[in-house]
ChimeraX commands (.cxc) that place a marker at each C-alpha (Angstrom):
marker #1 position -4.18,-3.31,71.94 radius 0.5
marker #1 position -7.62,-1.94,71.05 radius 0.5
marker #1 position -8.68,-2.01,67.39 radius 0.5
marker #1 position -11.26,0.53,66.40 radius 0.5
marker #1 position -14.11,-0.92,64.38 radius 0.5
marker #1 position -16.24,1.40,62.34 radius 0.5
marker #1 position -18.71,1.34,59.50 radius 0.5
marker #1 position -16.19,3.13,57.27 radius 0.5
marker #1 position -13.59,0.39,57.82 radius 0.5
marker #1 position -16.00,-2.28,56.60 radius 0.5
marker #1 position -16.95,-0.05,53.70 radius 0.5
marker #1 position -13.33,0.61,52.67 radius 0.5
marker #1 position -12.37,-3.05,52.89 radius 0.5
marker #1 position -15.34,-4.11,50.79 radius 0.5
marker #1 position -14.63,-1.35,48.24 radius 0.5
marker #1 position -11.02,-2.48,47.84 radius 0.5
marker #1 position -12.06,-6.09,47.42 radius 0.5
marker #1 position -14.66,-5.09,44.85 radius 0.5
marker #1 position -12.16,-2.93,42.94 radius 0.5
marker #1 position -9.55,-5.72,42.91 radius 0.5
marker #1 position -12.00,-8.23,41.47 radius 0.5
marker #1 position -13.26,-5.74,38.89 radius 0.5
marker #1 position -9.66,-4.98,37.85 radius 0.5
marker #1 position -8.85,-8.68,37.47 radius 0.5
marker #1 position -12.02,-9.25,35.46 radius 0.5
marker #1 position -11.34,-6.23,33.22 radius 0.5
marker #1 position -7.79,-7.50,32.55 radius 0.5
marker #1 position -9.07,-10.96,31.60 radius 0.5
marker #1 position -11.72,-9.47,29.33 radius 0.5
marker #1 position -9.07,-7.31,27.62 radius 0.5
marker #1 position -6.90,-10.39,27.13 radius 0.5
marker #1 position -9.81,-12.25,25.54 radius 0.5
marker #1 position -10.56,-9.32,23.22 radius 0.5
marker #1 position -6.93,-9.03,22.02 radius 0.5
marker #1 position -5.91,-12.68,22.26 radius 0.5
marker #1 position -2.74,-11.65,24.13 radius 0.5
marker #1 position -1.58,-12.30,27.66 radius 0.5
marker #1 position 0.28,-9.00,27.83 radius 0.5
marker #1 position -1.28,-5.81,26.51 radius 0.5
marker #1 position 0.94,-3.26,28.25 radius 0.5
marker #1 position 4.42,-3.43,29.77 radius 0.5
marker #1 position 3.10,-3.07,33.32 radius 0.5
marker #1 position 1.24,-6.40,33.03 radius 0.5
marker #1 position 4.51,-8.40,33.16 radius 0.5
marker #1 position 7.64,-6.26,32.59 radius 0.5
marker #1 position 10.02,-9.21,32.02 radius 0.5
marker #1 position 7.78,-10.81,29.40 radius 0.5
marker #1 position 7.04,-7.45,27.81 radius 0.5
marker #1 position 10.79,-6.87,27.38 radius 0.5
marker #1 position 11.20,-10.33,25.81 radius 0.5
marker #1 position 8.31,-9.65,23.42 radius 0.5
marker #1 position 9.96,-6.39,22.34 radius 0.5
marker #1 position 13.21,-8.21,21.59 radius 0.5
marker #1 position 11.41,-10.95,19.66 radius 0.5
marker #1 position 9.46,-8.39,17.62 radius 0.5
marker #1 position 12.70,-6.59,16.79 radius 0.5
marker #1 position 14.36,-9.82,15.70 radius 0.5
marker #1 position 11.38,-10.75,13.52 radius 0.5
marker #1 position 11.52,-7.30,11.89 radius 0.5
marker #1 position 15.20,-7.84,11.09 radius 0.5
marker #1 position 14.52,-11.23,9.54 radius 0.5
marker #1 position 11.72,-9.66,7.47 radius 0.5
marker #1 position 14.20,-7.02,6.27 radius 0.5
marker #1 position 16.61,-9.77,5.18 radius 0.5
marker #1 position 13.79,-11.50,3.30 radius 0.5
marker #1 position 12.97,-8.22,1.58 radius 0.5
marker #1 position 16.60,-7.89,0.49 radius 0.5
marker #1 position 16.56,-11.46,-0.82 radius 0.5
marker #1 position 13.46,-10.69,-2.84 radius 0.5
marker #1 position 15.18,-7.67,-4.40 radius 0.5
marker #1 position 18.28,-9.77,-5.16 radius 0.5
marker #1 position 16.18,-12.49,-6.75 radius 0.5
marker #1 position 14.28,-10.03,-8.97 radius 0.5
marker #1 position 17.58,-8.53,-10.09 radius 0.5
marker #1 position 19.11,-11.96,-10.75 radius 0.5
marker #1 position 16.09,-13.05,-12.79 radius 0.5
marker #1 position 16.45,-9.95,-14.98 radius 0.5
marker #1 position 20.17,-10.63,-15.43 radius 0.5
marker #1 position 19.51,-14.28,-16.25 radius 0.5
marker #1 position 16.97,-13.33,-18.93 radius 0.5
marker #1 position 19.33,-10.77,-20.50 radius 0.5
marker #1 position 22.30,-13.17,-20.51 radius 0.5
marker #1 position 20.30,-16.10,-21.87 radius 0.5
marker #1 position 18.92,-13.97,-24.70 radius 0.5
marker #1 position 22.43,-12.66,-25.39 radius 0.5
marker #1 position 23.76,-16.21,-25.57 radius 0.5
marker #1 position 21.02,-17.17,-28.05 radius 0.5
marker #1 position 21.84,-14.19,-30.29 radius 0.5
marker #1 position 25.56,-14.97,-30.03 radius 0.5
marker #1 position 24.93,-18.50,-31.29 radius 0.5
marker #1 position 23.17,-17.10,-34.34 radius 0.5
marker #1 position 25.97,-14.56,-34.84 radius 0.5
marker #1 position 28.53,-17.37,-34.87 radius 0.5
marker #1 position 26.44,-19.46,-37.27 radius 0.5
marker #1 position 26.56,-16.60,-39.75 radius 0.5
marker #1 position 30.29,-16.12,-39.15 radius 0.5
marker #1 position 31.00,-19.78,-39.85 radius 0.5
marker #1 position 28.79,-19.61,-42.92 radius 0.5
marker #1 position 30.71,-16.54,-44.10 radius 0.5
marker #1 position 33.93,-18.51,-43.82 radius 0.5
marker #1 position 32.67,-21.03,-46.36 radius 0.5
marker #1 position 34.70,-20.96,-49.60 radius 0.5
marker #1 position 31.57,-21.40,-51.71 radius 0.5
marker #1 position 30.26,-17.92,-50.84 radius 0.5
marker #1 position 31.07,-14.88,-52.90 radius 0.5
marker #1 position 31.58,-11.27,-51.75 radius 0.5
marker #1 position 27.93,-10.37,-52.39 radius 0.5
marker #1 position 26.75,-13.28,-50.25 radius 0.5
marker #1 position 29.02,-12.24,-47.39 radius 0.5
marker #1 position 27.83,-8.65,-47.57 radius 0.5
marker #1 position 24.26,-9.94,-47.18 radius 0.5
marker #1 position 25.32,-11.96,-44.14 radius 0.5
marker #1 position 27.06,-8.91,-42.68 radius 0.5
marker #1 position 23.76,-6.98,-42.74 radius 0.5
marker #1 position 22.08,-9.54,-40.47 radius 0.5
marker #1 position 25.19,-9.69,-38.31 radius 0.5
marker #1 position 25.01,-5.91,-37.86 radius 0.5
marker #1 position 21.43,-6.23,-36.63 radius 0.5
marker #1 position 22.45,-9.00,-34.25 radius 0.5
marker #1 position 25.34,-6.89,-32.93 radius 0.5
marker #1 position 22.91,-4.04,-32.21 radius 0.5
marker #1 position 20.57,-6.50,-30.48 radius 0.5
marker #1 position 23.42,-7.74,-28.26 radius 0.5
marker #1 position 24.30,-4.13,-27.41 radius 0.5
marker #1 position 20.68,-3.51,-26.41 radius 0.5
marker #1 position 20.71,-6.59,-24.17 radius 0.5
marker #1 position 24.01,-5.53,-22.59 radius 0.5
marker #1 position 22.33,-2.21,-21.74 radius 0.5
marker #1 position 19.26,-3.90,-20.20 radius 0.5
marker #1 position 17.53,-2.14,-17.30 radius 0.5
marker #1 position 15.55,-3.43,-14.35 radius 0.5
marker #1 position 12.00,-2.38,-13.42 radius 0.5
marker #1 position 13.38,0.73,-11.68 radius 0.5
marker #1 position 15.29,1.87,-14.74 radius 0.5
marker #1 position 18.71,0.90,-13.36 radius 0.5
marker #1 position 21.18,-0.64,-15.79 radius 0.5
marker #1 position 21.87,-4.27,-14.92 radius 0.5
marker #1 position 25.51,-4.51,-16.00 radius 0.5
marker #1 position 26.85,-1.05,-15.12 radius 0.5
marker #1 position 28.39,-1.95,-11.77 radius 0.5
marker #1 position 27.59,0.85,-9.32 radius 0.5
marker #1 position 26.93,3.38,-12.14 radius 0.5
marker #1 position 23.35,2.20,-12.50 radius 0.5
marker #1 position 22.14,5.49,-13.95 radius 0.5
marker #1 position 24.44,5.32,-16.98 radius 0.5
marker #1 position 24.32,2.84,-19.87 radius 0.5
marker #1 position 27.28,0.48,-19.35 radius 0.5
marker #1 position 28.18,0.26,-23.05 radius 0.5
marker #1 position 28.42,3.31,-25.27 radius 0.5
marker #1 position 30.64,5.03,-27.85 radius 0.5
marker #1 position 33.94,6.62,-26.84 radius 0.5
marker #1 position 35.51,9.68,-28.49 radius 0.5
marker #1 position 36.46,7.56,-31.50 radius 0.5
marker #1 position 32.98,6.09,-31.86 radius 0.5
marker #1 position 33.98,2.65,-30.56 radius 0.5
marker #1 position 31.53,0.97,-28.17 radius 0.5
marker #1 position 33.35,0.50,-24.86 radius 0.5
marker #1 position 32.46,-0.40,-21.27 radius 0.5
marker #1 position 31.61,2.73,-19.30 radius 0.5
marker #1 position 30.52,1.13,-16.04 radius 0.5
marker #1 position 32.77,-0.02,-13.21 radius 0.5
marker #1 position 33.72,-3.31,-11.59 radius 0.5
marker #1 position 31.80,-2.70,-8.36 radius 0.5
marker #1 position 29.59,-5.40,-6.92 radius 0.5
marker #1 position 26.78,-3.99,-4.81 radius 0.5
marker #1 position 26.10,-6.16,-1.77 radius 0.5
marker #1 position 23.17,-6.29,0.65 radius 0.5
marker #1 position 22.76,-8.14,3.97 radius 0.5
marker #1 position 20.59,-11.26,3.71 radius 0.5
marker #1 position 21.35,-12.69,7.15 radius 0.5
marker #1 position 23.09,-11.82,10.40 radius 0.5
marker #1 position 26.40,-13.03,8.97 radius 0.5
marker #1 position 25.68,-13.19,5.24 radius 0.5
marker #1 position 25.74,-10.74,2.36 radius 0.5
marker #1 position 24.93,-11.20,-1.33 radius 0.5
marker #1 position 25.87,-9.36,-4.50 radius 0.5
marker #1 position 23.11,-7.66,-6.48 radius 0.5
marker #1 position 24.91,-7.49,-9.79 radius 0.5
marker #1 position 27.50,-8.75,-12.25 radius 0.5
marker #1 position 29.67,-6.00,-13.79 radius 0.5
marker #1 position 29.36,-5.86,-17.57 radius 0.5
marker #1 position 33.09,-6.34,-17.96 radius 0.5
marker #1 position 32.75,-9.78,-16.33 radius 0.5
marker #1 position 30.05,-10.93,-18.75 radius 0.5
marker #1 position 30.99,-9.12,-21.96 radius 0.5
marker #1 position 34.65,-9.99,-21.70 radius 0.5
marker #1 position 37.67,-8.11,-22.97 radius 0.5
marker #1 position 39.87,-9.95,-25.47 radius 0.5
marker #1 position 43.61,-9.99,-26.02 radius 0.5
marker #1 position 44.99,-10.17,-29.57 radius 0.5
marker #1 position 48.46,-10.46,-30.99 radius 0.5
marker #1 position 48.99,-7.88,-33.72 radius 0.5
marker #1 position 51.17,-8.15,-36.84 radius 0.5
marker #1 position 54.19,-7.05,-34.83 radius 0.5
marker #1 position 53.67,-9.70,-32.14 radius 0.5
marker #1 position 52.37,-7.24,-29.57 radius 0.5
marker #1 position 49.47,-8.15,-27.27 radius 0.5
marker #1 position 46.64,-5.64,-27.58 radius 0.5
marker #1 position 43.32,-5.43,-25.77 radius 0.5
marker #1 position 40.06,-5.43,-27.68 radius 0.5
marker #1 position 36.61,-4.72,-26.25 radius 0.5
marker #1 position 33.71,-7.11,-26.68 radius 0.5
marker #1 position 31.76,-4.93,-29.09 radius 0.5
marker #1 position 34.86,-3.87,-30.99 radius 0.5
marker #1 position 35.51,-7.57,-31.65 radius 0.5
marker #1 position 31.93,-7.96,-32.95 radius 0.5
marker #1 position 32.34,-4.91,-35.20 radius 0.5
marker #1 position 35.65,-6.23,-36.54 radius 0.5
marker #1 position 33.95,-9.51,-37.34 radius 0.5
marker #1 position 31.14,-7.79,-39.22 radius 0.5
marker #1 position 33.65,-5.73,-41.20 radius 0.5
marker #1 position 35.70,-8.83,-42.01 radius 0.5
marker #1 position 32.60,-10.59,-43.38 radius 0.5
marker #1 position 31.50,-7.49,-45.33 radius 0.5
marker #1 position 34.92,-7.21,-46.99 radius 0.5
marker #1 position 35.51,-10.98,-47.37 radius 0.5
marker #1 position 38.63,-10.73,-45.19 radius 0.5
marker #1 position 39.15,-14.49,-44.72 radius 0.5
marker #1 position 42.03,-14.37,-42.16 radius 0.5
marker #1 position 40.12,-12.00,-39.87 radius 0.5
marker #1 position 36.92,-14.03,-40.31 radius 0.5
marker #1 position 38.77,-17.10,-38.98 radius 0.5
marker #1 position 40.30,-15.06,-36.16 radius 0.5
marker #1 position 36.85,-13.70,-35.29 radius 0.5
marker #1 position 35.30,-17.18,-35.15 radius 0.5
marker #1 position 37.87,-18.20,-32.52 radius 0.5
marker #1 position 37.24,-14.99,-30.56 radius 0.5
marker #1 position 33.50,-15.62,-30.61 radius 0.5
marker #1 position 34.06,-18.85,-28.68 radius 0.5
marker #1 position 35.82,-16.93,-25.89 radius 0.5
marker #1 position 33.16,-14.24,-25.90 radius 0.5
marker #1 position 30.37,-16.78,-25.74 radius 0.5
marker #1 position 32.11,-18.54,-22.87 radius 0.5
marker #1 position 32.16,-15.28,-20.91 radius 0.5
marker #1 position 28.38,-14.99,-21.32 radius 0.5
marker #1 position 27.91,-18.64,-20.29 radius 0.5
marker #1 position 30.12,-18.26,-17.22 radius 0.5
marker #1 position 28.26,-15.12,-16.12 radius 0.5
marker #1 position 24.91,-16.85,-16.54 radius 0.5
marker #1 position 26.18,-19.83,-14.54 radius 0.5
marker #1 position 27.18,-17.45,-11.74 radius 0.5
marker #1 position 23.69,-15.95,-11.78 radius 0.5
marker #1 position 22.20,-19.44,-11.54 radius 0.5
marker #1 position 24.43,-20.25,-8.57 radius 0.5
marker #1 position 23.41,-17.02,-6.84 radius 0.5
marker #1 position 19.73,-17.82,-7.41 radius 0.5
marker #1 position 20.23,-21.19,-5.72 radius 0.5
marker #1 position 21.84,-19.38,-2.79 radius 0.5
marker #1 position 18.78,-17.10,-2.59 radius 0.5
marker #1 position 16.48,-20.13,-2.37 radius 0.5
marker #1 position 18.68,-21.72,0.30 radius 0.5
marker #1 position 18.92,-18.54,2.36 radius 0.5
marker #1 position 15.15,-18.01,2.11 radius 0.5
marker #1 position 14.66,-21.45,3.63 radius 0.5
marker #1 position 17.05,-20.57,6.46 radius 0.5
marker #1 position 15.23,-17.29,7.16 radius 0.5
marker #1 position 11.83,-19.02,7.04 radius 0.5
marker #1 position 13.01,-21.50,9.65 radius 0.5
marker #1 position 14.42,-18.76,11.89 radius 0.5
marker #1 position 11.23,-16.71,11.58 radius 0.5
marker #1 position 9.10,-19.74,12.42 radius 0.5
marker #1 position 11.11,-20.41,15.58 radius 0.5
marker #1 position 10.86,-16.76,16.62 radius 0.5
marker #1 position 7.10,-16.69,15.97 radius 0.5
marker #1 position 6.64,-19.90,17.96 radius 0.5
marker #1 position 8.56,-18.44,20.90 radius 0.5
marker #1 position 6.62,-15.18,20.64 radius 0.5
marker #1 position 3.36,-17.11,20.58 radius 0.5
marker #1 position 4.33,-19.06,23.69 radius 0.5
marker #1 position 5.13,-15.83,25.54 radius 0.5
marker #1 position 2.37,-13.61,24.21 radius 0.5
marker #1 position -0.63,-15.61,23.00 radius 0.5
marker #1 position -3.51,-16.25,25.37 radius 0.5
marker #1 position -4.70,-19.67,26.55 radius 0.5
marker #1 position -8.40,-19.11,25.86 radius 0.5
marker #1 position -9.61,-22.05,27.93 radius 0.5
marker #1 position -7.68,-20.88,30.98 radius 0.5
marker #1 position -8.74,-17.26,30.44 radius 0.5
marker #1 position -12.43,-18.10,30.08 radius 0.5
marker #1 position -12.30,-20.22,33.23 radius 0.5
marker #1 position -10.66,-17.35,35.10 radius 0.5
marker #1 position -13.20,-14.86,33.76 radius 0.5
marker #1 position -16.10,-17.01,34.92 radius 0.5
marker #1 position -14.45,-17.34,38.32 radius 0.5
marker #1 position -13.93,-13.56,38.53 radius 0.5
marker #1 position -17.54,-12.92,37.52 radius 0.5
marker #1 position -18.83,-15.19,40.29 radius 0.5
marker #1 position -16.49,-13.53,42.77 radius 0.5
marker #1 position -17.63,-10.10,41.58 radius 0.5
marker #1 position -21.30,-11.00,41.98 radius 0.5
marker #1 position -20.62,-12.27,45.50 radius 0.5
marker #1 position -18.60,-9.17,46.37 radius 0.5
marker #1 position -21.30,-6.89,44.98 radius 0.5
marker #1 position -23.95,-8.69,47.03 radius 0.5
marker #1 position -21.85,-8.42,50.18 radius 0.5
marker #1 position -21.08,-4.77,49.49 radius 0.5
marker #1 position -24.77,-4.01,49.03 radius 0.5
marker #1 position -25.55,-5.51,52.45 radius 0.5
marker #1 position -22.60,-3.84,54.18 radius 0.5
marker #1 position -23.45,-0.45,52.73 radius 0.5
marker #1 position -26.87,-0.63,54.45 radius 0.5
marker #1 position -25.51,-1.55,57.87 radius 0.5
marker #1 position -24.29,0.56,60.78 radius 0.5
marker #1 position -22.86,-0.42,64.16 radius 0.5
marker #1 position -26.22,0.42,65.66 radius 0.5
marker #1 position -27.64,-2.60,63.85 radius 0.5
marker #1 position -25.31,-4.81,65.90 radius 0.5
marker #1 position -25.96,-2.87,69.15 radius 0.5
marker #1 position -29.67,-3.25,68.77 radius 0.5
marker link #1:1,2 radius 0.2
marker link #1:2,3 radius 0.2
marker link #1:3,4 radius 0.2
marker link #1:4,5 radius 0.2
marker link #1:5,6 radius 0.2
marker link #1:6,7 radius 0.2
marker link #1:7,8 radius 0.2
marker link #1:8,9 radius 0.2
marker link #1:9,10 radius 0.2
marker link #1:10,11 radius 0.2
marker link #1:11,12 radius 0.2
marker link #1:12,13 radius 0.2
marker link #1:13,14 radius 0.2
marker link #1:14,15 radius 0.2
marker link #1:15,16 radius 0.2
marker link #1:16,17 radius 0.2
marker link #1:17,18 radius 0.2
marker link #1:18,19 radius 0.2
marker link #1:19,20 radius 0.2
marker link #1:20,21 radius 0.2
marker link #1:21,22 radius 0.2
marker link #1:22,23 radius 0.2
marker link #1:23,24 radius 0.2
marker link #1:24,25 radius 0.2
marker link #1:25,26 radius 0.2
marker link #1:26,27 radius 0.2
marker link #1:27,28 radius 0.2
marker link #1:28,29 radius 0.2
marker link #1:29,30 radius 0.2
marker link #1:30,31 radius 0.2
marker link #1:31,32 radius 0.2
marker link #1:32,33 radius 0.2
marker link #1:33,34 radius 0.2
marker link #1:34,35 radius 0.2
marker link #1:35,36 radius 0.2
marker link #1:36,37 radius 0.2
marker link #1:37,38 radius 0.2
marker link #1:38,39 radius 0.2
marker link #1:39,40 radius 0.2
marker link #1:40,41 radius 0.2
marker link #1:41,42 radius 0.2
marker link #1:42,43 radius 0.2
marker link #1:43,44 radius 0.2
marker link #1:44,45 radius 0.2
marker link #1:45,46 radius 0.2
marker link #1:46,47 radius 0.2
marker link #1:47,48 radius 0.2
marker link #1:48,49 radius 0.2
marker link #1:49,50 radius 0.2
marker link #1:50,51 radius 0.2
marker link #1:51,52 radius 0.2
marker link #1:52,53 radius 0.2
marker link #1:53,54 radius 0.2
marker link #1:54,55 radius 0.2
marker link #1:55,56 radius 0.2
marker link #1:56,57 radius 0.2
marker link #1:57,58 radius 0.2
marker link #1:58,59 radius 0.2
marker link #1:59,60 radius 0.2
marker link #1:60,61 radius 0.2
marker link #1:61,62 radius 0.2
marker link #1:62,63 radius 0.2
marker link #1:63,64 radius 0.2
marker link #1:64,65 radius 0.2
marker link #1:65,66 radius 0.2
marker link #1:66,67 radius 0.2
marker link #1:67,68 radius 0.2
marker link #1:68,69 radius 0.2
marker link #1:69,70 radius 0.2
marker link #1:70,71 radius 0.2
marker link #1:71,72 radius 0.2
marker link #1:72,73 radius 0.2
marker link #1:73,74 radius 0.2
marker link #1:74,75 radius 0.2
marker link #1:75,76 radius 0.2
marker link #1:76,77 radius 0.2
marker link #1:77,78 radius 0.2
marker link #1:78,79 radius 0.2
marker link #1:79,80 radius 0.2
marker link #1:80,81 radius 0.2
marker link #1:81,82 radius 0.2
marker link #1:82,83 radius 0.2
marker link #1:83,84 radius 0.2
marker link #1:84,85 radius 0.2
marker link #1:85,86 radius 0.2
marker link #1:86,87 radius 0.2
marker link #1:87,88 radius 0.2
marker link #1:88,89 radius 0.2
marker link #1:89,90 radius 0.2
marker link #1:90,91 radius 0.2
marker link #1:91,92 radius 0.2
marker link #1:92,93 radius 0.2
marker link #1:93,94 radius 0.2
marker link #1:94,95 radius 0.2
marker link #1:95,96 radius 0.2
marker link #1:96,97 radius 0.2
marker link #1:97,98 radius 0.2
marker link #1:98,99 radius 0.2
marker link #1:99,100 radius 0.2
marker link #1:100,101 radius 0.2
marker link #1:101,102 radius 0.2
marker link #1:102,103 radius 0.2
marker link #1:103,104 radius 0.2
marker link #1:104,105 radius 0.2
marker link #1:105,106 radius 0.2
marker link #1:106,107 radius 0.2
marker link #1:107,108 radius 0.2
marker link #1:108,109 radius 0.2
marker link #1:109,110 radius 0.2
marker link #1:110,111 radius 0.2
marker link #1:111,112 radius 0.2
marker link #1:112,113 radius 0.2
marker link #1:113,114 radius 0.2
marker link #1:114,115 radius 0.2
marker link #1:115,116 radius 0.2
marker link #1:116,117 radius 0.2
marker link #1:117,118 radius 0.2
marker link #1:118,119 radius 0.2
marker link #1:119,120 radius 0.2
marker link #1:120,121 radius 0.2
marker link #1:121,122 radius 0.2
marker link #1:122,123 radius 0.2
marker link #1:123,124 radius 0.2
marker link #1:124,125 radius 0.2
marker link #1:125,126 radius 0.2
marker link #1:126,127 radius 0.2
marker link #1:127,128 radius 0.2
marker link #1:128,129 radius 0.2
marker link #1:129,130 radius 0.2
marker link #1:130,131 radius 0.2
marker link #1:131,132 radius 0.2
marker link #1:132,133 radius 0.2
marker link #1:133,134 radius 0.2
marker link #1:134,135 radius 0.2
marker link #1:135,136 radius 0.2
marker link #1:136,137 radius 0.2
marker link #1:137,138 radius 0.2
marker link #1:138,139 radius 0.2
marker link #1:139,140 radius 0.2
marker link #1:140,141 radius 0.2
marker link #1:141,142 radius 0.2
marker link #1:142,143 radius 0.2
marker link #1:143,144 radius 0.2
marker link #1:144,145 radius 0.2
marker link #1:145,146 radius 0.2
marker link #1:146,147 radius 0.2
marker link #1:147,148 radius 0.2
marker link #1:148,149 radius 0.2
marker link #1:149,150 radius 0.2
marker link #1:150,151 radius 0.2
marker link #1:151,152 radius 0.2
marker link #1:152,153 radius 0.2
marker link #1:153,154 radius 0.2
marker link #1:154,155 radius 0.2
marker link #1:155,156 radius 0.2
marker link #1:156,157 radius 0.2
marker link #1:157,158 radius 0.2
marker link #1:158,159 radius 0.2
marker link #1:159,160 radius 0.2
marker link #1:160,161 radius 0.2
marker link #1:161,162 radius 0.2
marker link #1:162,163 radius 0.2
marker link #1:163,164 radius 0.2
marker link #1:164,165 radius 0.2
marker link #1:165,166 radius 0.2
marker link #1:166,167 radius 0.2
marker link #1:167,168 radius 0.2
marker link #1:168,169 radius 0.2
marker link #1:169,170 radius 0.2
marker link #1:170,171 radius 0.2
marker link #1:171,172 radius 0.2
marker link #1:172,173 radius 0.2
marker link #1:173,174 radius 0.2
marker link #1:174,175 radius 0.2
marker link #1:175,176 radius 0.2
marker link #1:176,177 radius 0.2
marker link #1:177,178 radius 0.2
marker link #1:178,179 radius 0.2
marker link #1:179,180 radius 0.2
marker link #1:180,181 radius 0.2
marker link #1:181,182 radius 0.2
marker link #1:182,183 radius 0.2
marker link #1:183,184 radius 0.2
marker link #1:184,185 radius 0.2
marker link #1:185,186 radius 0.2
marker link #1:186,187 radius 0.2
marker link #1:187,188 radius 0.2
marker link #1:188,189 radius 0.2
marker link #1:189,190 radius 0.2
marker link #1:190,191 radius 0.2
marker link #1:191,192 radius 0.2
marker link #1:192,193 radius 0.2
marker link #1:193,194 radius 0.2
marker link #1:194,195 radius 0.2
marker link #1:195,196 radius 0.2
marker link #1:196,197 radius 0.2
marker link #1:197,198 radius 0.2
marker link #1:198,199 radius 0.2
marker link #1:199,200 radius 0.2
marker link #1:200,201 radius 0.2
marker link #1:201,202 radius 0.2
marker link #1:202,203 radius 0.2
marker link #1:203,204 radius 0.2
marker link #1:204,205 radius 0.2
marker link #1:205,206 radius 0.2
marker link #1:206,207 radius 0.2
marker link #1:207,208 radius 0.2
marker link #1:208,209 radius 0.2
marker link #1:209,210 radius 0.2
marker link #1:210,211 radius 0.2
marker link #1:211,212 radius 0.2
marker link #1:212,213 radius 0.2
marker link #1:213,214 radius 0.2
marker link #1:214,215 radius 0.2
marker link #1:215,216 radius 0.2
marker link #1:216,217 radius 0.2
marker link #1:217,218 radius 0.2
marker link #1:218,219 radius 0.2
marker link #1:219,220 radius 0.2
marker link #1:220,221 radius 0.2
marker link #1:221,222 radius 0.2
marker link #1:222,223 radius 0.2
marker link #1:223,224 radius 0.2
marker link #1:224,225 radius 0.2
marker link #1:225,226 radius 0.2
marker link #1:226,227 radius 0.2
marker link #1:227,228 radius 0.2
marker link #1:228,229 radius 0.2
marker link #1:229,230 radius 0.2
marker link #1:230,231 radius 0.2
marker link #1:231,232 radius 0.2
marker link #1:232,233 radius 0.2
marker link #1:233,234 radius 0.2
marker link #1:234,235 radius 0.2
marker link #1:235,236 radius 0.2
marker link #1:236,237 radius 0.2
marker link #1:237,238 radius 0.2
marker link #1:238,239 radius 0.2
marker link #1:239,240 radius 0.2
marker link #1:240,241 radius 0.2
marker link #1:241,242 radius 0.2
marker link #1:242,243 radius 0.2
marker link #1:243,244 radius 0.2
marker link #1:244,245 radius 0.2
marker link #1:245,246 radius 0.2
marker link #1:246,247 radius 0.2
marker link #1:247,248 radius 0.2
marker link #1:248,249 radius 0.2
marker link #1:249,250 radius 0.2
marker link #1:250,251 radius 0.2
marker link #1:251,252 radius 0.2
marker link #1:252,253 radius 0.2
marker link #1:253,254 radius 0.2
marker link #1:254,255 radius 0.2
marker link #1:255,256 radius 0.2
marker link #1:256,257 radius 0.2
marker link #1:257,258 radius 0.2
marker link #1:258,259 radius 0.2
marker link #1:259,260 radius 0.2
marker link #1:260,261 radius 0.2
marker link #1:261,262 radius 0.2
marker link #1:262,263 radius 0.2
marker link #1:263,264 radius 0.2
marker link #1:264,265 radius 0.2
marker link #1:265,266 radius 0.2
marker link #1:266,267 radius 0.2
marker link #1:267,268 radius 0.2
marker link #1:268,269 radius 0.2
marker link #1:269,270 radius 0.2
marker link #1:270,271 radius 0.2
marker link #1:271,272 radius 0.2
marker link #1:272,273 radius 0.2
marker link #1:273,274 radius 0.2
marker link #1:274,275 radius 0.2
marker link #1:275,276 radius 0.2
marker link #1:276,277 radius 0.2
marker link #1:277,278 radius 0.2
marker link #1:278,279 radius 0.2
marker link #1:279,280 radius 0.2
marker link #1:280,281 radius 0.2
marker link #1:281,282 radius 0.2
marker link #1:282,283 radius 0.2
marker link #1:283,284 radius 0.2
marker link #1:284,285 radius 0.2
marker link #1:285,286 radius 0.2
marker link #1:286,287 radius 0.2
marker link #1:287,288 radius 0.2
marker link #1:288,289 radius 0.2
marker link #1:289,290 radius 0.2
marker link #1:290,291 radius 0.2
marker link #1:291,292 radius 0.2
marker link #1:292,293 radius 0.2
marker link #1:293,294 radius 0.2
marker link #1:294,295 radius 0.2
marker link #1:295,296 radius 0.2
marker link #1:296,297 radius 0.2
marker link #1:297,298 radius 0.2
marker link #1:298,299 radius 0.2
marker link #1:299,300 radius 0.2
marker link #1:300,301 radius 0.2
marker link #1:301,302 radius 0.2
marker link #1:302,303 radius 0.2
marker link #1:303,304 radius 0.2
marker link #1:304,305 radius 0.2
marker link #1:305,306 radius 0.2
marker link #1:306,307 radius 0.2
marker link #1:307,308 radius 0.2
marker link #1:308,309 radius 0.2
view
């Protein structure tokens, strides 16, 4: 078999070798400039696909952490409102107990009822607390409407619902954003004069207590003091639930931080550049390029006649 040798063959071979070395050097320089082993899918398709999956998983974990942050902000607002409500309720009961003292006269009780009215209005304001976005904390899913307001008869009643809004905070975990107002500002059950059980709203019970003090109605003052204990316990229980949920937020944040760290470590192993290795390769490519350029310069000046002569 006869192989044809020509000047163009030498030229083509040298050109391809030169182009290959230049491409390798350019790729290494790009890696050094970005700090990444893979800058486009064609570099290493398998690793590029893995990087895409890892980036997607990290984005999902970040979304969960964002949800946890929103839950925590909401819980902090609820905790503040419930704690302040509990403090006001303690003062309200102090006045109620004082009003039940036999040494006080009707005028003294009327004076106490004035402060109790102000405290009742303060509790109503706290029950209608809003978050930084203007959403009502204790309205259930009806966040655009005040949870407690007057009905057709002028009695303050719960106007929200019992919905608990939940958000995902992990691949297999969800958390509630809210406590319905009916769970915190509890409904009471009374037995009337005929022995029937009747329901009484939280704020109706407060109003009845104020009226009993204002009119020196001793039996209803004593009944109201007992009801205040149940009402206060509802506030305490709701606040305890908020505290438990806040602990869950902290725990879940730790879990997500650990997952994110593992994902970032894996991503770094796949994607990040070994600078020492890359610099060594670049220096090697530069030497090879210089040698190839020198050879190419000599070959480009030769013809077969140089060998014949």
